[in-house]
C-alpha positions in Angstrom: 92.5 8.0 137.8 92.1 9.5 141.3 89.8 6.7 142.3 92.3 4.1 140.9 95.1 5.7 143.0 92.9 5.6 146.1 92.2 1.8 145.6 95.9 1.1 145.1 96.8 3.0 148.3 94.2 1.1 150.3 95.4 -2.3 149.0 99.1 -1.4 149.9 98.0 -0.2 153.3 96.1 -3.5 154.0 98.9 -5.6 152.7 101.5 -3.9 154.9 99.2 -4.2 158.0 98.0 -7.8 157.3 98.8 -10.3 160.1 99.1 -14.0 159.7 98.1 -15.7 156.4 96.8 -13.0 153.9 94.7 -15.6 152.2 92.6 -15.9 155.4 92.0 -12.1 155.3 88.5 -12.0 153.9 88.3 -8.2 153.7 91.6 -8.0 151.8 90.5 -10.7 149.3 87.2 -8.8 148.7 89.0 -5.5 148.3 91.4 -7.0 145.7 88.5 -8.5 143.8 86.5 -5.2 143.9 89.6 -3.2 142.8 90.0 -5.4 139.7 86.5 -4.7 138.6 86.8 -1.0 139.4 90.2 -0.8 137.7 88.8 -2.3 134.5 85.8 0.1 134.6 88.1 3.1 135.2 90.6 2.1 132.5 87.7 1.9 130.0 86.4 5.3 131.1 89.9 6.9 130.9 90.4 5.5 127.4 87.0 6.9 126.5 87.8 10.3 128.0 91.1 10.5 126.2 89.3 9.6 122.9 86.7 12.3 123.6 89.4 14.9 124.5 91.2 14.0 121.3 87.9 14.4 119.3 87.3 17.8 121.0 90.8 19.0 120.2 90.4 17.9 116.6 87.0 19.7 116.3 88.4 22.7 118.0 91.4 22.8 115.7 89.1 22.7 112.7 87.7 26.0 113.9 91.2 27.6 114.1 90.8 29.4 110.7 87.9 31.3 112.3 90.1 32.4 115.2 93.0 33.3 112.9 90.7 35.3 110.6 89.2 37.1 113.6 92.7 38.0 115.0 93.7 39.4 111.6 90.6 41.5 111.5 91.0 42.9 115.0 94.5 44.1 114.3 93.2 45.8 111.1 90.7 47.9 113.1 93.1 48.6 116.0 95.4 50.4 113.4 92.6 52.8 112.5 93.0 55.0 115.6 96.2 56.4 113.9 94.0 57.6 111.0 91.5 59.5 113.1 91.2 59.8 117.0 87.5 58.9 116.8 88.3 55.4 115.2 88.5 53.6 118.5 87.3 50.0 119.1 87.7 47.8 122.2 88.4 44.1 122.4 85.3 43.6 124.5 83.2 45.3 121.7 84.9 43.1 119.1 84.3 39.9 121.1 80.6 40.8 121.6 80.3 41.3 117.8 82.0 38.0 117.2 79.7 36.1 119.6 76.7 37.6 118.0 78.0 36.5 114.6 78.3 32.9 115.9 74.7 33.0 116.9 73.3 34.7 113.8 75.4 32.9 111.1 73.7 30.1 109.2 74.2 26.7 110.9 75.8 23.9 108.9 76.4 20.1 109.4 79.8 20.1 107.9 82.5 21.8 110.0 84.3 23.0 106.9 81.2 24.7 105.6 80.5 26.2 109.0 84.0 27.7 109.2 83.5 29.3 105.8 80.1 30.6 106.7 81.4 32.1 110.0 84.4 33.7 108.3 82.2 35.3 105.6 79.5 36.4 108.0 81.8 37.9 110.6 84.0 39.6 108.1 81.0 41.4 106.5 79.4 42.0 109.9 82.6 43.8 111.0 82.8 45.7 107.7 79.3 47.0 108.1 79.8 48.0 111.7 83.1 49.7 111.1 82.0 51.4 107.9 79.2 53.1 109.8 81.8 54.9 111.9 84.2 55.7 109.1 84.3 58.9 107.0 83.6 58.3 103.3 87.2 58.9 102.4 88.4 56.0 104.5 85.8 53.3 103.6 87.6 52.0 100.4 90.9 52.2 102.3 89.5 50.0 105.0 88.3 47.4 102.5 91.7 47.3 100.9 93.4 46.9 104.4 91.0 43.9 105.1 91.8 42.1 101.8 95.5 42.7 102.0 95.7 41.5 105.7 93.8 38.3 104.8 95.8 37.5 101.7 99.1 38.4 103.4 98.4 35.7 106.0 98.2 33.0 103.3 101.3 34.4 101.5 99.2 35.6 98.5 100.8 39.1 98.6 104.5 39.8 98.2 105.7 42.4 100.8 107.9 44.1 98.2 105.0 44.5 95.7 102.8 45.8 98.5 105.4 48.4 99.5 105.9 49.5 95.9 102.1 50.0 95.6 102.1 52.3 98.6 105.5 54.0 98.5 106.3 54.0 94.8 109.8 53.9 93.3 112.9 54.2 95.5 115.3 54.9 92.6 114.7 57.9 90.4 117.6 57.5 88.0 116.7 57.0 84.3 118.9 53.9 83.5 117.4 53.6 80.1 116.0 56.2 77.6 112.3 57.0 77.6 110.8 55.2 74.6 107.9 57.6 74.1 108.5 61.0 75.5 105.5 62.4 73.6 103.0 60.8 76.0 105.1 58.8 78.5 106.3 61.2 81.2 109.6 60.7 83.0 107.6 59.9 86.1 105.8 57.0 84.3 109.1 55.7 82.9 110.9 55.8 86.2 108.1 53.9 87.9 108.1 51.3 85.1 111.9 50.8 85.5 111.5 50.4 89.2 108.6 47.9 89.1 110.5 45.9 86.5 113.1 45.0 89.2 110.5 43.0 91.1 110.6 39.2 90.4 107.1 39.0 88.8 107.7 42.0 86.5 111.2 41.2 85.2 111.5 42.4 81.6 108.5 44.7 81.8 110.6 47.7 80.6 111.5 45.8 77.4 107.9 44.7 76.9 106.9 48.4 77.4 109.3 49.5 74.7 108.4 46.8 72.3 104.6 47.2 72.8 104.6 51.0 73.0 101.4 51.3 70.9 99.6 48.8 73.3 100.7 50.8 76.3 99.7 54.1 74.7 96.1 52.7 74.3 96.3 51.6 77.9 97.3 55.1 78.9 94.6 56.7 76.9 91.8 54.3 77.9 88.9 55.6 80.0 89.0 52.2 81.9 92.7 51.2 82.1 92.0 48.9 85.1 90.0 46.7 82.7 92.4 47.1 79.8 94.6 44.1 79.0 98.4 44.0 79.3 100.8 42.6 76.8 101.6 38.9 77.2 103.0 37.2 79.2 102.0 39.7 81.9 98.3 39.6 81.1 98.3 35.9 82.1 101.1 35.7 84.7 100.0 38.7 86.8 97.1 38.6 89.2 94.7 41.5 89.8 96.8 42.8 92.7 100.0 42.8 90.6 98.2 44.5 87.7 97.4 47.3 90.1 101.1 48.1 90.3 101.2 48.6 86.5 98.1 50.8 86.9 99.9 52.8 89.6 102.8 53.4 87.3 100.8 54.5 84.2 97.4 55.8 85.4 97.5 56.5 89.1 94.2 58.4 88.8 92.4 55.1 88.1 93.9 53.1 91.0 90.8 53.5 93.1 88.8 51.7 90.4 91.5 49.0 90.3 91.2 48.7 94.1 87.4 48.3 93.9 87.9 45.6 91.3 90.5 43.8 93.4 88.4 44.0 96.6 85.2 42.8 94.7 87.1 39.9 93.2 88.5 38.7 96.6 85.7 39.5 99.0 82.7 40.3 96.9 80.9 43.3 95.5 79.2 44.2 98.9 82.6 45.1 100.3 82.9 48.2 98.0 79.3 49.2 98.6 79.0 50.6 102.1 75.4 50.2 103.5 73.3 53.4 103.7 73.1 55.2 107.0 70.3 53.8 109.1 69.7 55.4 112.5 67.1 52.9 113.4 69.5 50.0 113.1 72.1 51.8 115.2 69.5 52.5 117.9 68.8 48.7 118.1 72.4 48.0 118.8 72.6 50.4 121.7 71.3 50.1 125.2 70.8 52.3 128.3 74.6 51.9 129.1 75.8 52.3 125.5 76.1 55.9 124.3 75.3 56.6 120.6 77.9 58.9 119.1 77.6 61.1 116.0 81.0 61.9 114.6 80.4 65.1 112.5 82.1 67.0 109.7 81.6 70.7 108.9 78.1 71.3 107.6 76.6 68.1 109.0 73.6 68.2 111.4 72.1 65.0 112.8 69.2 66.7 114.7 66.7 66.2 111.8 67.3 62.5 111.7 67.3 62.2 115.5 64.0 64.1 115.9 62.5 61.9 113.2 63.5 58.8 115.2 62.1 60.4 118.4 58.7 60.7 116.7 58.8 57.1 115.4 59.7 55.8 118.9 57.2 58.1 120.6 60.0 59.7 122.6 59.6 63.3 121.4 58.1 64.4 124.7 60.8 62.7 126.6 63.7 64.2 124.6 66.2 66.7 126.0 69.2 68.4 124.3 71.9 70.7 125.4 74.7 72.3 123.4 77.9 72.0 125.3 80.2 74.9 125.8 81.4 77.2 128.6 79.4 76.6 131.8 77.1 74.0 130.3 78.7 71.0 132.1 76.7 71.2 135.4 73.4 71.6 133.4 74.2 68.6 131.2 75.1 66.5 134.3 71.8 67.4 136.0 69.8 66.6 132.9 71.7 63.2 132.5 70.8 62.2 136.1 67.2 63.1 135.6 67.0 61.3 132.2 68.5 58.1 133.7 65.8 58.0 136.4 62.9 58.9 134.1 63.9 56.9 131.0 64.4 59.9 128.7 66.6 60.5 125.7 69.4 63.1 126.2 71.5 64.6 123.4 74.7 66.4 124.3 75.8 68.4 121.3 79.3 69.6 120.3 81.3 67.6 122.8 84.5 68.9 121.1 83.7 72.4 122.5 83.7 71.1 126.1 87.2 69.7 126.3 87.6 70.4 130.0 84.3 68.6 130.8 85.1 65.4 128.9 86.8 63.6 131.8 83.7 64.2 133.9 81.5 62.8 131.0 83.7 59.7 131.0 83.1 59.2 134.7 79.3 59.7 134.4 79.0 57.2 131.5 81.2 54.6 133.4 79.0 55.1 136.4 75.7 54.1 134.6 74.6 51.0 136.5 72.7 48.5 134.3 70.5 47.3 137.2 69.5 50.9 138.3 69.2 52.9 135.0 65.8 53.1 133.3 65.6 50.7 130.3 64.4 53.5 128.0 67.3 55.8 128.7 69.5 56.6 125.8 72.5 59.0 125.7 73.2 60.6 122.3 76.5 62.5 121.8 77.7 64.7 118.8 81.3 65.7 118.2 83.7 66.7 115.6 86.9 64.5 115.5 88.8 65.4 118.7 91.7 63.8 120.5 90.1 64.9 123.8 87.0 62.8 123.4 87.0 60.0 126.1 88.5 56.8 124.5 86.4 54.5 126.7 83.2 56.0 125.4 84.4 55.7 121.8 85.5 52.1 122.2 82.3 50.9 123.7 79.7 53.2 122.2 77.9 52.9 118.8 79.6 55.4 116.5 78.1 56.9 113.4 79.8 59.3 111.0 77.7 62.0 109.5 78.8 64.0 106.5 76.8 66.6 104.4 75.8 65.4 100.9 78.7 65.4 98.6 78.6 66.7 95.1 77.3 69.8 93.3 73.8 68.4 92.6 73.2 67.2 96.2 74.4 70.6 97.6 72.0 72.6 95.4 69.1 70.2 96.2 69.8 70.6 100.0 69.7 74.4 99.6 66.3 74.2 97.9 64.7 71.9 100.5 64.9 74.7 103.0 63.1 77.2 100.7 59.4 77.7 100.4 57.2 79.0 97.5 56.2 81.9 99.8 59.8 82.9 100.3 60.3 82.9 96.5 57.5 85.3 95.9 58.0 87.7 98.9 59.9 90.3 96.9 59.4 93.4 94.8 61.2 91.8 91.9 60.2 88.1 92.3 61.5 86.9 88.9 65.0 88.6 89.4 65.1 87.3 93.0 64.4 83.7 91.9 67.1 83.9 89.3 69.7 85.4 91.7 68.7 82.9 94.4 69.4 80.0 92.1 72.7 81.6 91.0 73.9 82.1 94.6 72.9 78.5 95.6 74.8 77.2 92.6 77.8 79.4 93.4 77.7 78.1 97.0 77.8 74.5 95.7 80.6 75.3 93.2 83.0 76.8 95.8 82.3 73.9 98.2 82.8 71.1 95.6 85.8 72.8 94.2 87.7 71.8 97.3 87.9 68.2 96.0 90.5 69.3 93.4 93.0 70.1 96.2 95.4 73.0 95.7 94.2 73.4 92.1 90.7 74.3 93.5 91.7 76.3 96.5 95.1 77.1 98.0 93.5 76.5 101.4 90.5 74.3 102.1 87.9 76.6 103.6 84.9 75.4 105.5 82.1 77.5 103.9 78.8 76.9 105.7 75.1 77.1 105.1 75.1 80.2 107.3 77.2 82.0 104.7 74.6 81.2 102.0 71.7 82.2 104.3 73.2 85.7 104.9 73.8 86.1 101.1 70.2 85.2 100.4 68.9 87.6 103.0 71.1 90.5 101.7 70.1 89.8 98.0 66.4 89.9 99.0 66.9 93.1 101.0 68.9 94.9 98.2 66.3 93.9 95.6 63.5 95.3 97.8 65.4 98.6 98.6 66.8 99.5 95.1 65.1 100.1 91.8 68.2 98.9 89.9 69.9 95.7 91.0 73.2 96.6 92.7 75.2 93.7 91.3 78.6 95.1 92.4 77.4 95.6 96.0 76.1 92.0 96.1 79.5 90.7 94.8 81.4 92.8 97.3 79.2 91.6 100.2 79.5 87.9 99.1 83.1 87.9 98.0 84.7 90.2 100.6 82.4 89.8 103.6 80.2 86.7 103.9 82.3 84.1 102.1 85.4 86.3 101.8 85.7 86.7 105.6 86.9 83.1 105.7 89.4 83.5 102.8 92.9 84.3 104.0 94.9 83.8 100.8 94.9 86.7 98.4 95.0 84.3 95.3 91.9 82.5 96.7 90.2 85.9 97.2 91.0 86.8 93.6 89.5 83.5 92.4 86.3 83.9 94.5 85.6 87.4 93.2 86.3 86.2 89.7 83.8 83.3 90.0 81.2 85.7 91.4 81.4 87.7 88.1 79.9 84.6 86.4 77.1 84.0 89.0 76.1 87.5 90.0 75.8 89.7 86.9 73.0 91.3 84.9 73.0 88.4 82.4 71.7 86.0 85.1 68.3 87.7 85.2 68.0 87.7 81.4 67.0 85.0 79.0 69.1 81.9 78.3 72.0 82.6 80.6 74.5 79.7 80.9 76.9 79.2 83.8 79.0 76.7 81.9 80.3 76.6 78.2 78.3 73.4 77.5 75.0 75.0 78.6 74.3 72.1 81.0 74.1 74.6 83.9 71.8 77.5 83.1 69.6 80.0 84.8 66.1 78.4 84.8 62.8 80.4 84.4 61.1 78.3 87.1 58.6 79.9 89.5 58.0 77.3 92.2 60.3 75.2 94.4 59.0 72.1 92.8 59.9 73.4 89.3 63.4 74.3 90.6 63.8 70.9 92.1 62.9 69.3 88.8 65.6 71.3 87.0 68.2 70.5 89.7 67.4 66.7 89.6 68.1 66.8 85.8 71.7 67.9 86.4 74.5 65.3 86.1 75.4 63.4 89.2 79.2 63.8 88.5 79.7 67.4 87.3 82.4 68.0 84.6 85.2 70.4 85.6 83.8 73.1 83.3 81.3 74.3 85.8 84.1 75.0 88.2 86.0 76.9 85.5 88.6 74.1 85.4 90.2 72.1 82.5 89.1 68.5 81.8 92.4 67.4 83.3 91.3 68.6 86.7 89.4 65.3 87.2 92.7 63.4 86.8 94.3 65.7 89.4 91.4 65.0 91.8 91.6 61.2 91.3 95.3 61.2 91.7 95.1 63.2 94.9 92.6 60.6 96.2 95.0 57.7 95.3 98.1 59.2 96.8 96.4 60.4 100.0 95.0 56.8 100.5 98.4 55.2 100.0 100.1 57.8 102.3 97.7 56.9 105.1 98.0 53.1 104.6 101.8 53.4 104.5 101.8 55.2 107.8 100.0 52.2 109.4 102.4 49.6 108.1 104.2 47.6 110.9 107.9 47.8 111.3 108.7 44.3 110.3 111.0 42.5 107.9 110.7 43.5 104.3 110.5 39.9 103.3 112.5 37.9 100.7 115.3 37.1 103.1 116.4 40.7 103.7 115.5 42.4 107.1 114.0 45.9 107.5 117.3 46.9 109.3 119.3 45.8 106.3 117.2 47.7 103.9 117.6 50.9 106.0 121.3 50.3 106.5 121.9 49.9 102.8 119.9 53.0 102.0 121.6 55.1 104.7 125.1 54.0 103.6 124.2 54.8 99.9 123.0 58.3 100.9 126.0 58.9 103.1 128.3 58.0 100.2 126.4 60.3 97.8 126.0 63.2 100.2 128.1 66.0 98.9 130.7 67.7 101.1 129.9 71.1 102.8 130.8 74.3 100.9 133.9 76.1 102.1 132.3 79.4 103.1 135.7 81.2 103.5 136.8 80.2 100.0 133.4 81.3 98.6 133.5 84.6 100.5 137.1 85.4 99.4 136.4 84.5 95.7 133.1 86.4 95.8 133.5 89.2 98.4 130.6 91.5 99.3 130.6 94.3 96.7 128.3 97.2 96.2 128.0 96.6 92.5 127.4 92.8 92.6 124.7 91.7 95.0 124.9 88.2 93.5 128.0 87.5 95.6 126.0 87.9 98.8 123.2 85.7 97.4 125.7 83.0 96.5 127.3 83.1 100.0 123.8 82.9 101.7 122.8 80.0 99.5 126.0 78.1 100.5 125.3 78.7 104.2 121.7 77.5 103.9 122.8 74.3 102.0 125.6 73.7 104.6 123.0 73.7 107.4 121.1 71.0 105.6 124.1 68.9 104.5 125.5 69.1 108.0 122.4 67.6 109.6 122.2 64.9 106.9 125.8 63.8 107.3 125.6 63.7 111.1 122.2 61.9 111.3 123.2 59.3 108.6 126.4 58.5 110.4 124.6 58.2 113.8 121.8 56.1 112.3 124.3 53.6 110.9 125.9 53.4 114.4 122.5 53.0 116.0 121.5 50.2 113.7 124.7 48.3 114.8 124.0 49.0 118.4 127.0 51.2 118.9 124.9 54.2 120.1 121.4 54.6 121.5 118.6 54.7 118.9 117.1 58.1 119.9 113.7 59.3 118.8 115.2 61.5 116.1 117.4 58.7 114.7 114.4 56.3 114.8 112.3 58.8 112.8 115.2 59.1 110.2 115.3 55.3 109.9 111.5 55.0 109.6 111.3 57.7 107.0 114.2 56.1 105.0 112.3 52.8 104.9 109.1 54.6 103.8 111.0 56.6 101.1 110.0 59.9 102.8 112.2 62.9 103.7 113.0 62.7 107.5 111.4 65.5 109.6 114.8 66.7 110.9 116.0 67.1 107.3 112.8 68.8 106.1 113.1 71.3 109.0 116.4 72.5 107.6 115.6 72.1 103.9 113.7 74.0 101.2 110.0 73.2 100.8 109.5 70.0 98.8 106.9 67.3 98.2 109.1 64.8 96.5 109.7 61.3 97.9 113.1 60.7 99.4 114.7 59.1 96.3 113.7 62.0 94.0 114.5 64.6 96.8 118.1 63.4 97.0 118.5 63.5 93.3 117.1 67.1 93.3 119.5 68.0 96.2 122.5 66.7 94.3 121.5 68.7 91.2 121.1 71.9 93.3 124.5 71.5 94.9 126.0 70.9 91.4 124.4 74.1 90.2 125.9 76.1 93.1 129.4 74.4 92.5 129.3 75.4 88.8 128.5 79.0 89.9 131.5 78.9 92.4 133.9 77.4 89.8 132.8 79.3 86.7 131.2 82.5 87.9 127.5 83.6 87.5 125.9 81.5 84.8 124.2 83.2 81.8 121.0 81.4 82.7 120.0 80.8 86.3 118.3 77.5 87.3 115.5 79.2 89.3 114.5 75.9 90.9 118.0 75.5 92.4 117.7 78.4 94.8 117.1 77.7 98.5 115.5 81.2 98.8 114.6 82.5 95.3 113.2 85.8 96.6 116.8 86.8 97.7 118.0 86.1 94.1 115.3 88.3 92.7 116.1 91.1 95.1 119.8 90.8 94.3 119.1 91.1 90.6 116.9 94.2 91.1 119.6 95.7 93.4 122.3 95.2 90.8 120.2 97.1 88.2 119.3 99.9 90.7 123.0 100.4 91.8 124.2 100.2 88.2 121.9 103.0 87.2 121.7 104.9 90.5 118.0 104.4 90.8 115.8 104.0 94.0 114.9 100.3 94.2 111.3 101.0 95.1 110.7 102.6 91.7 111.7 99.5 89.8 109.4 96.7 88.5 109.8 93.6 86.4 109.2 93.2 82.7 108.6 89.6 81.7 109.7 88.2 78.3 109.1 84.5 77.5 112.2 83.4 75.5 110.6 80.4 73.8 113.3 80.4 71.1 116.1 80.0 73.6 117.2 77.1 75.9 119.5 76.6 78.8 122.0 74.9 76.5 122.1 77.4 73.6 122.3 80.6 75.7 125.9 81.6 76.4 125.5 85.3 77.2 123.4 86.9 80.0 120.9 89.6 79.1 122.0 93.3 79.2 119.9 93.8 82.4 118.1 91.5 84.7 118.5 87.7 84.3 117.4 84.7 82.3 115.7 82.0 84.5 114.7 78.4 83.7 113.4 75.4 85.5 109.7 76.4 85.9 106.7 74.2 85.4 103.1 75.2 84.6 99.9 73.6 85.9 96.4 74.1 84.5 97.7 75.3 81.1 100.8 75.0 78.8 102.9 77.4 76.8 101.9 77.4 73.1 105.0 78.0 71.0 102.8 78.7 67.9 100.9 81.6 69.4 103.6 82.6 71.9 101.0 82.7 74.6 99.5 80.6 77.4 97.2 77.9 75.9 95.0 75.0 77.0 96.6 71.9 78.4 96.9 68.8 76.3 94.6 65.9 77.4 96.1 64.0 80.4 99.1 66.4 80.6 98.8 67.8 84.1 102.1 69.7 84.1 104.4 70.9 81.4 107.8 72.6 81.3 107.8 76.4 80.9 110.3 78.0 78.5 113.1 80.3 79.6 112.1 83.7 81.0 113.9 87.0 80.9 113.2 89.1 84.0 114.0 92.6 82.9 114.0 95.4 85.6 112.5 98.7 84.5 111.9 102.0 86.3 108.4 103.3 86.7 107.0 100.4 84.7 103.3 100.4 83.9 101.8 96.9 83.7 99.7 96.2 80.6 96.0 96.2 81.2 95.1 93.5 78.7 96.7 90.6 76.9 98.4 89.2 80.1 97.7 86.8 82.9 99.2 87.6 86.3 100.4 84.1 87.1 101.3 83.2 90.6 104.6 81.4 91.0 105.1 78.9 93.9 107.9 76.7 95.1 105.8 73.5 95.5 102.4 72.2 94.3 100.7 72.6 97.7 100.5 76.4 96.9 99.5 77.3 100.5 102.3 78.8 102.6 102.9 80.8 105.8 104.5 84.2 106.2 108.0 83.8 107.5 110.0 86.3 109.6 111.5 87.8 106.4 108.0 88.9 105.3 108.0 86.4 102.4 105.7 83.4 102.1 107.3 80.0 102.6 105.8 79.0 99.2 104.6 81.9 97.1 107.4 83.6 95.1 105.9 86.3 92.9 103.4 87.1 90.2 104.7 86.7 86.7 102.9 88.3 83.7 102.4 85.8 80.9 101.0 86.7 77.4 97.5 85.3 76.7 94.9 85.5 73.9 92.1 84.6 76.5 90.8 86.9 79.2 92.7 86.8 82.5 89.6 85.5 84.4 89.7 82.4 82.2 93.1 81.4 83.6 92.2 82.5 87.1 89.3 80.0 87.1 91.6 77.4 85.7 93.9 77.7 88.7 96.9 78.2 86.4 100.2 78.6 88.3 104.0 78.2 87.8 106.1 76.0 90.1 109.8 75.6 90.7 109.4 71.9 91.3 106.9 69.0 91.0 106.2 66.0 93.2 108.6 63.6 91.3 
């Protein structure tokens, strides 16, 4: 086109400057003739170029699905940094992986086939690379995020259904009666009523009621994710939608449902993360690319790294330094030397050298590809830390390393470090071997018990192999030094010093000492001693390490809860915790976008805020309460009531103000501050806003259930104000139950003129009375109701604590009479000292009042079993549940 323009300009110039007859101008005539030929050639070439450009555009457009898929995948991995600070991935790393996939994927003649091959290859390649750097708990979550992101793009996932799966029901009112209260809990029925409001599930509550026997078999099935639903839902719902029903009825099996869903959409390989291969990771790195081990407690990569050193003949050119105070300059010197000489350098425990991390960032950035030795490799190990340089994380090769999970793997690992010589080096070799196996099994039990959450331990402790080693050494020494085995001394050393030194909660310490009674006792060294009721776990008569390993390898891969002292239902608790924790993390990563279906996110929040504002009760009139119930020496409950009103007013005041301001901010009338934004975000996610939680009583309920609970509490206080102290107190309704207990005790002490520090509680379970049929208070003390029990149930037939029913995790506890008595002596047998907590997390902190923010008191419950049985079960009372 440029050439054509030049010819045209030349002809015009010659025509304008021509003199005389232009037909006589030979040069002009020749130029015109030549321009015609050139013009024809150029026109043909331009047409050809335009056609080629059009073809290129068409071909390029046919590859757009690959670009779209890649962008979806990139935003999936960019969200992961919010889950763990070590999950950092750069765009440059992502592009390099994408280009490698283009080169490595199978070539195809058909563009459509090539697109499909590229998408499949790159998606799996990314999954493998990312999984290598994820902790085990997040691998299935990542697969779910990938599938949902891909399906969302092609409108295969309804946003409302996705939000329900993650956040659960937003309305906790029982509009219709529960059709089967014998097995269907209120929580299940509330979720069914809520899911039935979604377009694809309309009429599900009627189908549930009509097909109650079918849904009961679904509830009792060991594989509910494979169980059919009633028609038309079995046919009309897809696998994803069936997961919503699974969430409602059997949340403990949702992880299996997710695996099935991912496998169906992307393939089985996306739920089977590839095994850790250090050699493959090494191939992907270079002299300028650090290799990073992301560690958890108890993980040590040095054995694997030294093995690779041997394989690569680098053992003589390997240096390592453990970072800490003053080790920075030494590490820097070693790094400079290693870069010049082509050595491998391992900097361990980077999380302990926070102040030196910026310097490490500069050193790594300064590695010049053209100057560094080609054999140089930098290995880094670190626990998850927000101070680790982001640039190194984004461009390095990350590998997570976790100790073997499970009881069997743990005991196996303990025995791989023991030799036959060590087993026989003792004055009492047989007893030593027996006790050694017992302490290794105990070590595995207390570690694996953590998976049950608060039911296992109130606080998750990081017991280490060092604790086990010290116990082994002490047992060996005590057996050598004493003729009789000092079991009690061993138990005290293990339970109070070695392991007990880490245990900060007195209920956990009680549990640990109780478990030690099973593993360290004279029965262990005898014949046929069993650690579990079924006899699967026993004390072997093995003599060599090989014989012990054979016994250990015969143990089940997935241990039943009995070895931990827990009820069969504990597995359900464990699986439910896994489901809800996953959903909580994924929910926190959701973008703040429209809720779909024509209603915007802002409208959803506005409607919810307006509804809560309308339902929010007015503040209590403290002056009226104080005048009606003045401070009296003989009636401490008046002070308790006034204090409760003040505490509730603090909460209600913050709620009313923040809801009013949030509604204004959504309309643009006031600035949307950080606090107001967090209120709006939490409202959308059905979570209690932080600024409310700071003023509120402890609770684990979602926002919808929390609001209903608050309204019930205010109603309880109002009834008290209007009608005087009730005959039965709703214990769960107190903001600070310890004040109520102190007030009750004070009333008794002042009534009888007794010193309060000589008074204790007598506990009577009034299982023949209810809140409704009790009209008179007890002569002394108080009746309380509203408690729930976990890990056991109350057996009305035997009037004692009994085993839980299958799949019943919590049950309501009958009314209790708390009777104050002077100089009371607690019974030594026939009772279980049951801890009572406010919420299911159990762990709490000591507040300025000297009371725990969670633990309330011990309550003595009658039992026909030994107390240790219920301690191992983790049985506890709670004032409220999670729903």
